[in-house]
N, C-alpha and C positions, 0 to 999 in steps of 0.2 A: 530911382531905375538904374535902372542897367542897361547895359546895349551890347550888343553880339556881332558879328560879324561871320554870312552866311559866305562858301562857297571858299574855305580859306586854303583846298587843298584842286582847288581848277586852275587850270589854264600857267599860267607863269608860277603858279605858287608851287607847284608840284615838281619845285625844283627849292633845292634848300640854299641858295644866296638870298630870290625872293619868297621863300617858304620863312626866313628867318630875319628879315627885315619888313617883313608885317607881320611878326611877330609881337619882335618887338618896340616894334613901333608900337602897334594898337595900346599895349600896354605901357609903352611911357602917357602916352596921352588917356590913358583910363577904363577904355573897350573893357567891358568884365569876361570873354570869352568869345574865343573863338570855335566856328560851326565847319560839318566837313561834306563832301557829300560823297556820293558811293555805285555805282554801275561796273560790275566784279566786270561785266561783257556788256560790248555793246552791238547788237549783233544789225548787221547790215540792210537796211532796207524798211527796216524793222515799220508797222504799220499803226501800232499803238498808237496814242494822244498822250501827247504831254500833257498835263495838268497845269504848269507853268507860263505858257509861250504862247499866244495866240492863236503863233503860224501851226503851233498840235508838236511839235515840233523843237528836240535840246539846246542850246546856245552850242555853234561852234560846229563843228564836221562831225561823222563821227570816227574818226581817226582822233578824236579829241584825245590828247593824257590828263583819265582821270584816276589818279591814285590810291591805292588804297585808303580810307579815310579813318583807321586807328595808328598805323605807323607812322603818319607827320601827328599825330598826335603826340606821340613819347619821341619824339623826336621834338616838337615845342616846349614838352617839359622839360630838355637840357638845357632848354639856351633861355627861358622863364623863371617867373618866377612865384607871377600872380594871379596869371588870363589864367579865367576856366577853358576847359578845356571839353569841345561836346562833337558829336554825330550829330553832324543835321542833314537829312538823316542815315544808319544803317538803315540796311532792309532786309529787317530779323527773320521772316520767314525761310533765307534761305540759305541761310546758318544756321549748322546744329550746335543748339544752347551750350551745351558746355565746354564749346575754345570760345564764344562769344563772351561766359562771365569769365574765363579764365584769361581772356584778353584787354577787357575791364577791368577788371579786380587788379590787374596786373599796372595798368594806368593810371590808377589810382593810386598803386599804394609810388610808384617811381613820381606824379606829381604832387606826393606830399597833398592827397585826399582833393583835386582839378575839378576829378573826369565828372561826364553828365552821358550818360546813355540816349542820345537820341536815336527811336524807330520809330518804321514804315511799316509799312507792306509791302509798296510796293504799286505799278502799276503798268509795268514793260512787258507784257506778256508774251513776248517772243524769248526775251532771257530768262525764268521760268522757264520753258520746253526747254530751252538748247544746258538749261542744271539739272531737269530732270523729275523738277515737283509740281506738284498739281497748282494750276492758279489759282482757277475756283476753291482751293483749301488757305491760301497766302492769310485770311483773319483769322481761321483760329487755327494755324500755328502762329502766326504772332503772338494772342493769348497763352496759349500750353508753352510755349517757349519763355516769354514772361515771369509765368509760373515758378519753369525749370534754375531760369535764371539767378529770382530768387531762392532760391529751396539750395541750391548751392553759395550764393555767400555766409549764411546764415555759417555760426558757430557751431563746428560738428562735422557730423557727419554729414551725406544727403541725401535720401532714396527720391527715386520716383517713378512715379506709374501712369501717364498718360494717353492715347490716341497714337501719341508721335512719336514722343523720343521714351525710352524708360529708361531706369539701372536701380542696380541693386543697392545699397550701406558702401559709396563713394568720400574719399575727401578729398575737394577738389583745392587748393590752397597758393599762391595770400586769396584773406580774406582781403573786400576793400576796407583801404582805412574813415571811412567817409560809417562814420553811425547808421549799421538799420542800407548794410551799403549805396551802393553810385547810384543817383537819385535818372529814375528810365521816363522820361519826355516822348509821348506818342506825337508824329505829324499827320499830315490831315489835312482837306480844304471839306470833307462833306460831314455833309450829318451823326452817320457812324465813324469816323474822328473823334466829334469834340461826343460820344457818347464811347468811346472802348477810355478815353481818356477818366473818365467818371469811372468807368472800369476798375481800371488796370493799372492804371498814370501813375506821376508823381506829374507831372506834371502833361499842357497842350501846347502844342506850335500849326496853328494854321494858317500853311504857305502861301498862301491865296488869298485874297477878299480883301472892299474896303471897309471902313465900321463899319455900314448898316451890315454887310455881308458877315466879320465880326460877334456881334455884336445878336445875329439870331447863333450862331452857333454854340459861341456862352451859354443864354438861354438855356440850349439844345443841350450842353453842361449841365449847369444849376440844377433845372430839373430831374437828367438820369440821377446826381448827385445823393435827389431825392430819394426817387425810389429804391436807389441802394446802400440808402446810409449812407452819405458821402459832407462830411463837412466844402460845398466847394473852393474855402478856403487852402485847405489843404496844395487844391492842383495849384498848383506856381505855368503862369500863365507864361506865352513867347508869343510879341505880336509881333505881324513887317510892315514894316516902312515901303513904300513905293522905290522904285529902283532912283536914287538920287536925291529924295523927295525929304529936306530931313524939317520938315514944318513943324515947329512947334505942340502949333496949335494942336495935333492931330497924335505926339505923343503924348500932350500933357491931355489930350478926350482917353488917351488907352487907356494911360494911369489909371485913372478914372472910373472904365472898366475893372482893371484886376490886376492889369500885364503890374510885370515889372519884370520882364524883357525884350527891349525890342530891336530884332533885329537889320540888319541892312548890310546891301556887297561893297567891296571891296571900294572904294573911292578910287582908287587912278589901279593900272597893274602896269607900270615903270619907277622907279626908281621913286625919280622925282615925282609924281601925281602924288603917286599912296603914300608919301610926306606929306602932301602942299593941305592931300583931301584930307586926314587924320588929324592933322594937325587943327585945323578948318570946325573941322566934328568935334573936340574936341571944345575951342575957344567956341564958337555958334550953338553948340548944343548941351554935349554934359558940362558943362561950365553951365548953365542960364536954366539945369533941370535940379 
């Protein structure tokens, strides 16, 4: 069982001193991966409901810093040796796939093959409106973007013709170090998110839900895999733990459900608290599984 840390660029971790401390300490205690979040802008007074908190609002005030999700991972690549580097998640329909393909391939090269592209369709309508991108088309844009990115990651030239993106023969280099390209993991807590994972992704990360709901999502994923002719074991499962709840029985249950990675939040937000929390997690959880 592997363990990842989400929100690795949020709050104090958006600054070099604490990001360095988080990355190096996490690597030392055996954390497998760090995952960054994304919002390029936060519309003031937004009314869209944030789906991962009962309040319906993102944690912190609207002017909280949310750094770019990819640049901090490139920074971490230079100060670590083995911890994996994931976007968790990058709002793919808001970006042009040529840029995503180039940036993630570059991250994979610089990190020696440690990149993971975590994507989502997004939930913040007002952000899409400000960017001039149709909120209702975000799912279709996401699927087409995945196809386009994989086209650019293949050896040789790429041509692409879709509804939203198209180009003649082009070169996009460097290519990812990882064979077959960087794994693409889709996040989401809905039935549709589970189906998207089955249809065109390498991994699934439901961002919320208890064991019962996650079990339902995994059943949907497996049923959809059967429909499209995929082996569900090909899809890597990343499951969330409740904040600061490191229940070994729950982790073992997730492992039995097929999860290969469990995600936690940072166990502290200052140097001392983070170091103590990560060391305790290493001793009380990682060492026992």
